[in-house]
GUKE-77923 format. One line per 5 residues: number of its first residue (from 1); for each residue z, x, y of N, C-alpha, C. Coordinates in steps of 0.001 Angstrom, whole numbers, plus 524288, in hexadecimal, padded with zeros to 5 digits. Each point is the difference from the previous one (the first is absolute). Layout:
BEGIN
NUM> Z,X,Y,Z,X,Y,Z,X,Y; ...
//
This chain:
BEGIN
1> 80005,80284,7FC48,8003B,7FEC7,803FE,8001A,80450,8034F; 7FA17,7FC82,80516,800DA,802A1,801D1,80150,7FD71,80780; 806DB,8011E,80159,80105,7FFB4,80725,7FECA,7FE98,80562; 7FDAE,7FCEB,80216,7FEF1,7FFBA,803D7,802AC,80435,804E1; 7FAE2,802D2,802D9,80312,80129,80333,802B3,80169,80523
6> 80108,80249,8012F,803BA,7FAD7,804F1,80624,8028B,7FFB4; 8029A,7FBFD,803F6,805D3,801CB,8026A,802B3,7F80C,7FE1A; 7FC54,7FEB9,7FD34,80398,7FA18,80176,804F9,7FE51,7F93B; 80153,7FB8F,800DB,803EC,801AE,7FB24,7FD0E,7FCE2,7FA5A; 7FC58,8003B,801F4,7FD7A,7FE5A,7F79F,7FD28,80529,7FFF9
11> 7FC88,804D4,801F5,800B5,802CB,7FFC7,80345,8050C,7FD55; 804C8,7FF29,802DA,805FA,8023D,7FDED,8001F,7FE88,7FA87; 800E5,7FCF7,7FFF1,80262,7FBAD,7FCB0,7FCA2,801F0,7FA58; 7FC43,8002A,800A2,7FC93,8024C,7FBC3,7FDA0,806D8,8000A; 801C8,801B3,80314,8014E,80572,7FEAC,8042B,801FB,7FD5D
16> 80531,7FBFC,8019F,804BE,8046A,7FEFB,800FE,7FC21,7FB06; 7FF3E,7FD8D,7FF7A,7FF52,7FB6B,7F912,7FCC6,80360,7FBC1; 7FA64,8030A,80323,80012,804FB,7FB22,801B0,804E2,7FF7A; 801EE,7FFCF,80253,80414,806CA,80120,804A7,7FE62,7FD6C; 80191,7FCA8,7FF06,80500,7FBC9,7FD92,7FEEF,80063,7FB3F
21> 7FB12,7FC94,7FDF6,7FC37,7FFD2,7FD8F,80136,805A0,7FC0F; 7FE39,804D1,801E8,7FCD9,804FB,7FCA9,805D0,801DF,80014; 802E0,7FCA7,80264,8081D,802FF,7FDA2,80166,7FE0A,7FEC3; 7FC22,7FF04,7FBF8,80473,7FB23,7FB4C,803E0,7FD8F,8014E; 802EE,7FC5B,8048A,80159,7FE30,803CF,80015,7F91A,7FD88
26> 8031D,7FD2A,7FE72,7FF2F,7FBD6,7FD60,7FF3B,7FD79,805E7; 7FBAB,7FAF8,7FD0D,7FF30,7FBED,806E7,7FF0D,80255,803AC; 7FB5E,80343,802CA,7FC93,8019C,80291,80134,7FC92,804D2; 7FD47,7FB75,7FD94,7FE53,80183,8059E,80416,7FAB1,8019D; 804A7,7FEF3,7FCE8,803BA,7FB71,80294,80241,806FC,8038E
31> 80303,80389,7FE9A,800D2,80468,80039,7FECD,80194,80940; 7FC30,7FD45,7FEB1,7F947,804DC,80280,80240,7F9C0,80387; 7FF57,7FBA9,8029F,80137,7FC10,801FA,8066A,800CE,801E4; 803D9,80155,7FCE5,80501,800E7,8017A,80404,802E1,8041E; 7FAAE,805D3,7FF3E,80026,80420,80202,7FBEB,800B1,805DC
36> 7FCC9,7FA40,7FEA3,7FDDD,800D4,8063C,801BC,7FD1C,803B5; 8036F,7FBD9,7FC6A,802B3,7FAB0,8042A,8048E,803F9,8022E; 80355,8044D,7FB00,802B5,80055,80458,7FF96,801F4,80487; 7FC13,80448,7FE7D,7FF03,8058C,8061F,7FFB9,7F971,80600; 7FC1A,7FCD0,7FEC9,7FDAB,7FC24,8020C,8043C,7FB3F,8019D
41> 80474,7FF51,7FE41,80266,7FC2E,800B0,7FC1F,7FAD5,7FDF5; 800F4,8006F,7FD7B,7F9F1,7F98F,7FEAE,80393,7FFEA,7FA02; 7FEF3,7FC09,7FD54,80148,7FC1D,7F921,7FA94,8023D,80135; 7FE8D,8011E,7F918,7FD7F,7FE85,7FC6A,7FAA5,7FB9D,80256; 802A1,7F9D6,7FFEE,7FCB9,7FDC4,7FFCF,7FDD8,8002B,80505
46> 800D5,80458,80649,7FD0B,7FF5A,80376,7FAD8,803B1,7FFE7; 8030B,80481,7FD61,7F9F7,80402,7FF72,7FBCF,7FC7C,7FB8B; 8032D,7FBCF,7FB21,7F993,7FF35,7FF5E,7FC2A,7FC07,801C6; 803E7,7FDB2,80512,7FF39,7FD7D,8014F,7F98B,7FFC0,803FF; 802FA,806A8,803D5,7FA77,801C2,80226,7FF59,8048B,7FF41
51> 7FC41,80159,7FBB6,80047,805A3,7FEEC,7FB8E,8020B,8018E; 7FCD9,7FEB8,80473,7FF05,80346,803AB,8033A,801DF,803FA; 80448,8004E,802A7,80162,7FFA0,8019B,80239,8063A,80095; 7FF16,802CF,806B3,8002E,80401,802AF,8083C,80252,7FBC5; 7FF21,805E5,7FE7A,8054A,7FF9E,7FF00,802E9,803F6,803C7
56> 80321,80125,80484,7FFD1,8039E,8036E,7FFAB,8026B,80071; 8010D,804D2,8013C,8004E,80516,7FDA7,806E5,80240,801AB; 803AD,7FF58,7FEC5,80557,7FEC3,7FFCA,8011B,7FDB9,7FA8C; 7FDAA,7FA61,7FE31,8029B,7FEEF,7FCAF,7FB8D,80512,7FC50; 7FABB,800C4,7FF57,7FF1E,8021D,7FD60,800DE,8046E,7FC8E
61> 802C3,80245,806AC,8040F,805F9,7FF4B,8038E,7FEBA,7FBEA; 80474,7FB65,800B3,803A7,7FEC9,7FB9E,7FEB1,7FF44,7FB6E; 7FAA8,7FECC,7FF1E,7FDAD,7FC47,7FA3D,7FDDA,802A4,7FD2F; 7FCDC,8044F,802BD,7FFE9,806C0,7FC91,80491,80213,7FE53; 804F9,800C3,803D2,802B9,80473,7FCBB,8039D,7FAE1,7FCFF
66> 7FD73,7FCFB,80242,8047D,7FAFC,7FA37,7FD82,7FF36,7FC27; 7FC0C,8006F,7FF3B,7F99E,80130,7FB06,80137,805E0,7FD86; 80002,80305,80328,80391,807E0,7FD1A,80366,7FF60,7FDD7; 80442,7FB63,80378,80505,802C6,7FCE5,80094,7FC0F,7FA7C; 7FB32,7F8E1,7FFBF,80146,7FEE3,7FC18,7FC21,80334,7FAD3
71> 7FBFE,80353,802AF,7FE03,8032D,7FD0A,802B9,803F0,7FC41; 803BC,802F4,80259,802DB,80411,7FFD2,80537,7FDB5,7FC8E; 7FFEA,7FA59,7FDAB,80233,7FD5C,7FB79,805C8,7FCCF,8044D; 7FF89,80178,8044D,80556,7FD99,801FF,80052,7FCEA,7FCB1; 80487,7FC2E,80118,801B6,7F95A,7FF49,7FBD4,7FD62,8032D
76> 7FEF5,7FD82,7FED9,7FF93,7FA5D,804A4,803C9,7FDA7,804EA; 803A2,7FEB0,7FB40,804B2,7FED8,80411,801E6,801DC,80284; 7FE65,80707,7FDC9,8037D,80103,80590,7FC11,801C8,804AE; 7F9D2,800C9,7FFE2,7FF2B,800E7,8029C,7FD50,7F84A,803BD; 800C8,7FD95,7FCEB,800EA,7FB85,8048D,807CD,7FE33,801D7
81> 80231,80285,7FB6B,806B2,800AD,8040E,801F3,7FB4B,7FB25; 7FF89,7FBE0,8002D,8017A,7FB72,7FB38,7FDC6,7FF34,7FCD9; 80168,7FE03,7FD6D,80097,7FC42,7FAA1,80149,7FD70,7FF87; 7FD37,7FA70,7FC99,8024C,7FB6A,7FEFC,8049F,7FF00,7F909; 803F8,7FE00,80150,80347,7FF27,7FA01,8039F,7FACF,8009E
86> 7FD81,7FD98,7FDB3,804F3,7F930,7FF32,7FC81,7FEA6,803C4; 803B3,80000,805BB,7FC73,7FA15,80092,80140,80440,80456; 80264,8068F,8015B,7FFBA,8009D,80398,7FB6C,80409,802B7; 7FE72,800E2,8046C,7FF1D,806E3,802B3,803C2,80245,80125; 7FE86,80667,7FD33,80248,8023B,8026F,7FF3F,804C5,80125
91> 8022C,802FD,800FC,7FE7B,8058A,8025B,8002C,80460,7FC67; 7FD3E,801E9,7FE15,7FFA1,80586,7FDDB,80101,8058B,803CC; 7FFCE,804B6,7FC78,80109,80432,801F7,7FF83,8027E,7FBBD; 7FEDE,80682,80323,800B4,803CE,7F8D5,8051C,7FF01,7FE55; 801E4,80082,801D8,8074A,7FF69,7FE95,801A6,7FC27,7FBBE
96> 7FD25,7FF47,7FDFC,7FED9,7FA2B,7FDB2,7FC3D,7FE40,7FC8A; 80249,7FD10,7FB29,7FBC3,7FFAB,7FB4E,7FBDA,7FB44,80174; 7FBCB,7FE4E,80035,7FE3B,7FC86,801D7,7FF36,7FA46,7FB21; 80294,7FD19,80245,8001D,7FB53,7FD9F,7FCAA,7FC45,7FDB5; 801D5,80016,7FB84,7FA9F,7FFA5,7FBE3,8022C,7F942,7FE5D
101> 7FB15,7FD35,7FE17,80169,7FE4C,7FC09,80177,7FC3A,7FD11; 8006F,805F2,7FC85,802BB,8001B,7FB8B,806A7,800B0,801A2; 80214,8003F,80356,80530,80063,80035,80198,7F6B4,80034; 7FC0F,80095,80281,8005E,7FA3A,8009B,803E7,7FCA5,7FA49; 7FECA,8026C,7FDF8,802FB,7FE6C,7FA2F,80560,80068,801B8
106> 8017F,802C9,803AB,8054C,801BD,7FE28,80327,7FC6C,803CD; 7FE7E,7FBB1,8058C,80154,7FD26,80144,7FE7D,7FB47,7FEFD; 7FCAB,7FEA1,7FC03,7FFCE,7FB44,7FC10,8048A,800BF,7FD56; 801CC,8026D,7FC15,804BE,80231,7FB5C,8027C,80178,8038C; 80410,80044,8054A,8029C,80122,80290,80347,7F951,803B9
111> 7FAD6,7FE2C,7FE4D,7FF95,7F7BB,80202,80247,7FE40,7FC8C; 7FDA3,8021C,7FA86,8013F,7FBC6,7FBA8,803A1,7FFE1,7FF17; 80357,80666,7FF4C,80662,8013D,800FB,80277,7FBF5,8021D; 7FF73,7FFDE,804E5,80232,7FC9D,8035E,7FD6C,7FAC7,8013F; 801DB,7FD1F,7FE87,7FBA5,7FC38,7FFAF,80098,7FB6F,80586
116> 8070A,800D4,80268,80134,7FC91,8013C,7FE2D,80393,80593; 7FD73,7FAE2,8031B,7FD39,80279,8047C,80381,800DE,80650; 804BF,7FA83,7FDC3,802CF,8027D,8061C,80713,8034D,7FE35; 8004B,80462,7FB97,80400,8006A,7FED9,7FDB1,80645,80457; 80528,80096,801E7,80004,80448,80366,80257,80465,7FF22
121> 7FAF6,80003,7FB7D,7FF1E,80647,7FC99,8006F,80647,807B8; 80332,80321,7F953,80118,8035B,8029D,7FDF0,8048A,7FDBD; 7FA24,8014C,800C1,7F988,80217,7FFD5,802F9,80766,80075; 7FE30,803E5,7FAA4,800A0,805C0,80290,7F9BC,801A5,7FE66; 7FDD6,8027F,800E8,7FA5E,80252,80082,7FFC1,8070D,7FDEC
126> 7FF57,80325,7FE53,802EC,80535,7FE0B,7FA27,801FC,7FFE2; 7FEBA,803F8,8027A,7F9A8,8011B,802FC,7FF2D,7FC7E,80160; 7FE66,7FE39,80477,80056,7F9A3,80469,7F8F7,800E6,8010C; 7FEAF,806F0,801D0,7FE48,80040,7FF4F,7FA07,7FD26,806E2; 7FD4F,7FCD3,8006F,7FE40,7FE14,803B5,80164,7F8AC,802C9
131> 80782,8001C,7FA44,80225,7FCF2,8002F,7FF59,7FBBA,7FE8C; 7F97A,7FF81,7FA3D,7FBC2,7FE13,7FE12,80349,7F91E,7FD93; 80298,802A9,7FC7E,803E5,7FD31,7FB77,8046C,7FDBC,80342; 802CD,80123,80347,804A6,7FE15,802A1,7FE51,7FC32,80194; 7FC06,800D1,80518,7FEB2,7FBB6,804FD,7FCC5,7FCD6,7FA97
136> 7FDC9,80105,7FE0B,7FC90,7F891,7FC1D,80456,7FE95,7FE8F; 803D8,80197,7FBF1,8044D,7FD6A,8000C,80377,7FDF7,80423; 802B9,801AF,802C3,800AA,7FC22,806A4,7FB8D,7FCCC,801BE; 7FCCA,80045,7FE4B,7FA1B,7FC77,801CE,8043F,7F9F7,7FE7B; 800DB,80090,7FCE8,7FE56,7FC71,7F86B,806EA,7FD47,7FF06
141> 8035D,8017F,80339,8036E,80153,7FFB8,804E6,7FF91,8038C; 7FF69,7FB5A,8057C,8029C,80050,8042C,80489,800DB,8045F; 803A6,80068,7F7BE,80462,7FFE1,802E2,80179,806E0,7FCB9; 7FC77,80035,7FDE2,801DC,80627,7FF40,800E6,803A5,803E9; 8018F,80521,800FC,80139,80638,8014B,7FE86,803C1,7FBED
146> 7FE83,8046A,8030D,7FFC3,801D7,7FCC0,800A6,806B9,802CF; 7FF96,80239,7FDEF,7FE34,806FE,802FF,7FDF5,804F8,7F92E; 7FC0B,80021,804E3,7FC45,804A3,7FE08,80160,80758,7FFDA; 7FFEF,800AB,7FD1C,80255,80655,7FF0C,7F867,80323,7FCEC; 801C6,803F8,8043E,7FCB8,801FC,7FF14,80043,8078B,80088
151> 7FD2F,8052D,7FC7A,80341,80396,7FDDE,7FC1F,802C4,8066E; 7FC97,7FDFF,803C1,7FBC9,7FFF0,80318,800D8,7FEB5,80622; 804AC,8021D,803AE,80143,7FD88,8067F,7FA70,7FB35,800DA; 7FAAF,80489,7FE2F,7FA10,7FB80,8042B,7FFD6,7FC04,7FE33; 801CC,800CA,7F834,7FF0D,7FC45,7FF18,80591,7FA8B,80086
156> 8021C,8008E,80175,80539,7FD9F,80228,7FD69,7FCDE,803A7; 80087,80139,804B5,7FC0D,7FF89,8040F,7FC4A,7FF6E,7FFF4; 7FB94,7FF96,7FCE4,7FCC7,7FB8B,7FF12,801C5,7FCDE,7FF28; 8001D,7FF54,7FB56,803AD,7FA98,7FBD5,80569,7FB96,8077A; 80252,8037F,800FF,80217,7FD83,80474,7FB57,7FC7C,80291
161> 7FD6E,8038E,80245,7F958,7FD91,8047D,7FEBE,7FBCB,7FCAA; 7FF8F,800B1,7FCBD,7FD2B,7FACD,7FCA4,802BC,7FD09,7FEBC; 804C5,8011D,7FF9D,80454,7FB55,80122,7FDE3,7FBBD,80461; 800B2,801F6,8045B,8017A,7FC90,8039C,7FB68,7FEBE,801E9; 7F94A,80310,7FEF2,7FC2A,7FE39,80229,80020,7F9CB,7FADB
166> 800FE,7FFC7,7FC02,7FEA3,7FB71,7FB39,805ED,7FD04,8034B; 802FB,800B5,80492,80455,7FA4E,7FF10,80444,801D3,7FC88; 80162,803F3,7FFD5,80287,7FE99,7FAB3,804B0,80503,80100; 80116,803D5,80532,80249,80345,80003,806D0,7FD92,8018B; 80029,7FBBA,80177,80582,7FEA3,7FEED,8017E,7FECE,7FB1B
171> 7FF36,80051,7FB30,801EE,7FDB2,7FB23,7FEB5,80588,7FC49; 7FF61,80648,8049E,7FF57,80365,7FCA3,80205,8045E,80146; 7FFE9,80364,7FE6C,80109,8059F,8005B,7FEF9,804F2,7FC61; 7FF2A,803DA,804D7,7FB36,803EF,7FB62,803FC,805F2,802AE; 7FFAA,802E3,7FB9A,805C7,804FC,7FF22,7FCD8,804FB,7FCD8
176> 801D1,8028B,8007D,7FC37,806F3,8002C,8030E,801E0,7FD64; 7FFEC,7FF8C,7F885,80459,80501,7FDE6,7FCCF,7FEC2,7F851; 803F4,801E5,7FF3B,7FE3F,80177,7FA47,80202,7FAAF,7FE63; 7FC59,7FD4A,7FC99,7FF75,7FA50,7FD3C,8045C,7FD66,8044C; 8044D,80018,7FB39,804B4,7FCA4,80132,80454,802CA,8027A
181> 800DF,80499,80146,80527,8023E,7FDA5,801E2,800DA,804A0; 80197,7FC2A,80415,800EA,7FDC4,804EA,8019F,7FC58,8012A; 7FFFD,7FD11,7FA7E,7FFA8,7F884,7FFEF,80617,80094,7FC91; 801D7,7FBE6,80219,804E1,7FDA2,7FD57,7FFF5,7F9B5,7FEAC; 7FBCD,7FD5B,801B4,80128,7FB6B,800CA,7FC13,7FE1D,7F9D0
186> 801F1,7FCE7,7FFBD,7FCE2,7FD9F,7F854,7FB9E,7FC77,803CB; 7FC41,7FE54,7FD58,7FA85,7FDB7,80095,7FFC5,7FB44,7FBF4; 7FBD0,7FB1D,80272,7FEBB,7FD3F,7FAC9,7FB2A,7FFAB,7FC68; 7FDA4,804B6,807DA,7FC37,80003,7FB78,7FC46,805B3,80348; 80049,803C3,7FB64,7FF44,8079E,7FFD3,7F92B,7FF22,7FE14
191> 7FC3A,80372,80491,7FA75,8003B,7FDDE,7FF17,804A5,80353; 7FB74,8024E,7FA34,7FE1A,8067A,80173,7FB09,7FE13,7FADC; 7FCC7,803A3,807A8,7FAA2,80335,7FD1E,800B7,806FD,80037; 804C1,7FFF2,7FBBD,7FF8F,8081B,80037,7FCCE,800AF,7FDB3; 7FDFA,805E9,8028C,7FCC9,802EC,7FDE2,800AF,802FE,7FAAC
196> 7FA77,7FE0B,7FB3A,7FE5D,8005A,7FD43,7FCBC,8030F,7FE14; 7FE70,8041A,802BD,7FB3A,7FFBA,7FDB8,80198,806B5,7FDAE; 7FF0F,80064,7FCD4,7FFD4,8071A,7FC85,80008,802D0,804F1; 802AC,8050E,7FF88,7FE94,804A8,801BA,7FAAF,7FFEF,800DC; 7FF02,80203,7FBC1,7FAEE,801F6,7FE49,7F9FA,7FE41,8014B
201> 80216,7F91A,7FFE3,7FA7A,7FCC3,80071,7FE03,7FFB0,80525; 8037D,80247,80577,80059,7FE9F,8044B,7F9DD,800D3,7FF4E; 7FE3A,805E1,7FEDD,7FA6A,8001B,8050E,7FA1B,7FE64,7FAD2; 8033A,7FC7B,7FDCF,7FBF3,7FE5C,7FE76,7FE5B,7FBA8,801E3; 803E7,7FC68,802B3,7FEB9,7F919,802CA,7FC87,80223,80366
206> 7FD0D,7FB3B,7FFB6,7FCDE,7FDD8,804A0,800D7,80337,803CB; 7FB39,8012A,802D8,800B7,80421,80664,804E8,7FFB1,80117; 7FD77,7F8CF,800C9,803F4,7FD6C,8058F,8045A,8018B,7FEBD; 800F3,80078,7FB98,8075F,7FF88,800D2,80210,805E3,7FF13; 7FC1C,802B1,7FCE5,801EC,80460,7FCE4,80021,80365,806A0
211> 7FAC2,7FEEE,80310,7FFE8,8046F,802D7,803DF,7FD52,80746; 8010E,7FAD6,8000C,801B9,7FC7C,805C7,805B4,7FDC4,8001A; 7FF46,7FE4C,7F94F,80738,7FCA6,80238,80511,80531,7FD57; 8038C,7FDBC,8021C,80392,805E1,7FD69,803EE,7FFCC,7FAA2; 7FEAC,80495,7FF7F,80351,8014A,7FA8E,8035C,7FF4B,8019C
216> 8021C,7FF21,8025D,80710,7FF5A,7FEFB,8018F,7F83D,7FD6B; 7FDFC,7FDD4,7FFDA,7FEB9,7FC17,80093,7FAE1,7FEC6,7F9A0; 7FDAB,8025A,7FE64,7FDEC,7FFB1,7FBFC,804B8,80626,7FAF5; 800D3,802BF,8004B,7FFD7,8038B,7FE46,804C9,7FD95,7FB69; 80061,8000A,7FBE3,8046A,7FE5A,7FC1D,80231,8018D,7FC6B
221> 7FE21,806B8,80072,80193,80351,7FC5D,7FF37,801FC,7FD77; 7FF75,80547,7FB5A,7FC4A,7FEF7,7FCD1,80023,7FB98,7FD18; 80324,7FD5B,7FD91,7FE42,7FB00,7FA4A,7FF52,7FAF6,80502; 80069,80050,806D6,7FF84,7F9B5,801AE,804EE,7FE31,7FF08; 80421,801DA,7FEDC,803E4,7FC3A,7FF5B,8056B,8018D,80380
226> 7FEBE,80318,803D1,8060E,8026A,80282,801AF,7FD13,80447; 7FCF9,7FD45,8013B,80199,7FCA4,80622,8030F,7FA23,7FCEA; 7FD7A,7FFEC,7FBFE,8017F,7FBC1,7FBD1,80671,801C6,7FD13; 80017,8043D,7FD12,8041A,800B2,7FDC0,8050A,7FE1C,80614; 7FEFE,80217,803C2,80329,80102,80524,8009C,7FB9C,803E0
231> 7FDAE,7FBD2,7FE68,7FFC5,7FA94,8010E,80270,7FBA7,7FC00; 7FF1A,80219,7FC54,800FE,7FA71,7FB58,80642,80330,7FF36; 80052,80385,800EA,80614,802C9,8002C,805B7,7FDBE,802CE; 7FC51,7FFA7,8051C,803E5,7FE9D,80297,7FEAB,7F82F,80198; 7FCAC,7FDDF,7FC92,800B6,7F8BF,801FE,804F2,7FDE2,7FD2F
236> 80222,80112,7FD3B,8035A,7FDDE,7FF28,804B5,7FF58,80348; 80115,80410,803F6,80440,80116,802CB,7FC13,7FE43,80534; 7FC47,7FC80,800CC,7FE0E,7FEE2,8010B,7FF1D,7F93E,80045; 7FECC,7FF66,7FD1C,7FECF,7F972,7FFD4,803F6,7FCDD,7FF4F; 801ED,7FBAB,80429,802D7,7FC6C,7FC07,7FFA4,7FE14,7FC4D
241> 805EC,7F9C7,7FF3F,7FEE8,7FEBD,7FCA8,7FBA3,7FDFF,7FEC7; 7FD1F,7FDA4,7FCE4,7FA86,7FD12,7FEA4,7FC35,80216,80424; 7FDB3,8059E,80377,7FDAC,8033A,7FF74,7FB2D,8030F,7FD74; 7FA8A,7FF4F,8016E,7FFC5,7FE7E,7FBDC,7F9C7,805E4,804D5; 7FF15,80406,7FE7F,7FC74,804DA,7FFE2,7F9A7,80063,7FF34
246> 7FD74,80118,8015E,7F9EC,8000A,7FDED,7FD27,8042A,803CA; 7FE13,8025F,7FDDF,7FECC,805AB,7FF0E,7FAB9,7FFF0,7FDCB; 7FD56,8023C,80613,7F87E,800F1,7FCE1,80063,80470,7FCFF; 7FC5D,7FF75,7FB74,7FDC4,80411,7FAC5,7FAB6,8011D,8025F; 8005B,803E1,7FD3C,7FAED,8026A,7FF88,7FD79,8001A,7FB3E
251> 7FBE7,800F3,7FD3F,7FCD6,80070,7FAD3,802BE,8003C,7FEAB; 800EF,7FB71,7FB08,80205,801F9,7F9CA,8065D,8025E,8019C; 804D5,7FF64,8038B,803BD,80006,8019D,8038B,7FCAA,7FD18; 7FEA6,7FB7F,7FF61,8065E,7FD6F,7FEE3,803B8,801B0,7FB55; 7FDEE,803A7,7FCA5,802D7,7FE75,7FBF1,8037F,8061E,8009D
256> 7FD6F,802A0,801FC,8043A,801F9,80173,80433,80123,8062E; 7FD4D,7FC29,801C8,80480,7FC97,8068C,80394,7FD74,7FE4A; 80107,7FB9C,7FB3E,800C2,7FF48,7FD20,80469,80145,7FB80; 7FF4A,80463,7FF28,80191,80468,7FD0C,80733,80016,804BA; 7FCE5,80302,8044D,80339,8021E,803BB,80420,7F8E5,802AE
261> 7FC8B,7FF59,7FF6E,80492,7FA13,80220,80378,7FE38,7FBF6; 7FE4B,7FFDF,7FB41,8042E,8004A,7FC9C,80581,80229,7FE73; 7FD3E,806D6,80299,8052A,8043E,7FDE2,8014B,7FE8E,803F9; 7FFB2,7FD1E,804D2,803C5,7FDF9,804A0,80312,7FA9C,7FFAE; 800B6,7FF42,7FB03,7FFE9,7FA3A,7FF14,7FE1B,7FA75,80530
266> 7FB34,80262,7FD96,7FBE8,7FC15,80448,7FE4A,7FB6F,7FA3D; 7FEEF,7FC5F,800CD,7FB5D,7FC9B,7FD4A,7FCEE,7FF24,802C2; 7FA10,80128,7FDDB,7FC3F,7FE28,800CA,7FF4A,7F98D,7FF81; 7FC11,7FFAE,8030F,7FEFE,7F6DA,801DF,7FCC2,7FF83,7FDA2; 7FACE,80335,800FB,7FA83,800DD,80014,7FD36,802B7,802F1
271> 7FBD9,802FB,7FFA3,7FAE2,8015C,8037D,7FBB0,7FC19,80214; 7FD63,80091,803DA,7FDF4,7FBE6,80140,7F88E,804FC,80099; 7FBF9,7FCAF,7FDFE,7FD13,80364,80264,7FD18,7FF32,80364; 7FC55,80505,80388,7FC2E,7FF6D,80392,7FCD2,7FD71,7FDC8; 7FBFD,7FEB9,80595,7FB06,7FDF8,7FF08,7FBEE,7FFCF,7FA8B
276> 8001A,80664,7FEA2,7FCBD,8046E,7FC53,80355,8016A,7FC7A; 80383,7FB5D,7FD1D,802A8,7FF17,7FC6D,806DB,8056E,7FEC1; 7FE6C,80357,8054B,80257,8034C,7FDD1,8097D,7FE44,8016A; 800E9,80064,7FBA7,80626,7FF4C,8009D,801F6,8048D,8050D; 8016C,7FCD4,80316,80136,8004D,80547,80471,8009C,802F9
281> 80453,7FC1B,7FF26,80225,7FE07,80283,805C4,7FDAA,7FDD2; 80246,80484,7FE1F,8053F,7FFBA,7FBAA,804FB,7FA63,801C7; 80036,7FF44,7FEA9,80724,7FF26,80284,8030E,7FD30,7FC61; 80470,803CD,801ED,8049C,800C4,7FC5A,80418,7FD63,803B2; 8076D,7FDF3,7FB39,803F1,800D3,801BC,80251,800CC,7FDAF
286> 8051F,80205,80209,80412,802B5,7FE64,802B2,7FD3B,7F923; 800E6,80208,7FDD4,8000A,7FE2A,7FBF5,80577,80149,7FC34; 80033,802E2,7FB39,805AF,801A6,7FE2A,7FFCD,804C5,80271; 80430,8024C,80055,80256,805B7,7FFF9,7FC5F,802D9,7FCDC; 7FE31,8068F,7FF4F,7FBF6,80095,7FCBF,803A8,803FC,7FBCA
291> 7FF5D,7FE2F,7FAF9,80202,8012A,7F893,80099,804E8,80137; 80424,80184,7FEB8,80086,804ED,80077,7FCEC,80157,7F95C; 7FEF6,80279,7FE81,7FCA1,8033A,7FC20,803D6,80062,7FA59; 7FF47,80000,7FBA1,80363,80055,7FDE1,7FED6,803DA,7FC34; 804FA,802EB,7FC40,80088,80404,7FE5E,7FD2B,800E3,7FDC6
296> 7FE0B,7FC6B,7FB34,7FBD4,80043,7FC53,7FBB6,7FDE8,8007F; 7FDD7,7FDE9,8044E,7F967,7FFEA,8019D,7FF8E,7F8CB,800EC; 7FDD2,7FDD8,7FCD2,800DB,7F964,802C3,803A3,7FE93,7F8A6; 80299,804C4,7FD1D,80220,7FE06,7FADA,80598,7FC81,800C3; 80150,7FDE9,7FDDE,80705,7FDE7,8019C,80349,8048C,7FEA5
301> 80364,801B0,80399,802EA,8055C,7FFE4,803AA,7FCB8,7F973; 8015A,80311,7FCA6,802D2,7FF32,7FBBC,80736,7FEB4,80264; 800BB,7FC89,7FC66,8057C,7FF09,8031B,80572,8040D,7F9D5
//
């Protein structure tokens, strides 16, 4: 396909679409429209309505810079500075993971685990990032109050800004800290999307993730379970009576995380899959205290 010459909307969209397609980027025409619309301050509908409209020089410069960044595998959300999640519009930055639709399974599982829409829930989000999980739950539970904690101060600040922008600042607070180390309260609901990628696997991730998303939010250690060990061991002291925890899982991690939970006296209640069929949202509650191992393995001790 040959693109028309000139500095029109249609010409730029055609050229950008071809470059994005050659770079093996999914949905190249849609991404071209998003990039040009962002540069011009116009909606994609506006662009399609008048493809012969001229692109002003300043907008052209912004568009070329944004297109270059996308061709270098910068996430689209970082270029646009925004990402939709649940019903929210969230600001994003290189300090946080880009919220993904897979994580909406955590919100669904949390709402199912706490079905009373009028309950005055106390919610904790460990590794809050953009605040997406906590803010989505607060948006659906109008009497809930939540605290989000992140090890990165810039992430905690961004989450607080997202709370303000979505009208939820009055029912939330955000802290920088090492998981729940600074907290002594108990919560009705604990959420977490911890880092769970095995360290050695990170360089092989898609370039948008490996090059541009914060390693602190990705790296789960040698076996991908370092953060789960820290979080799960603290849950019995964090959960109020009847409280639930919902943890995001990486693919194939359910068995390992359930074993950690059982060893800490937690009871797995089920796991919700995401739209791709991956077991994504593990629901836990406090169960019986962990059982000490018998000296003779599983055999009864002789009298």
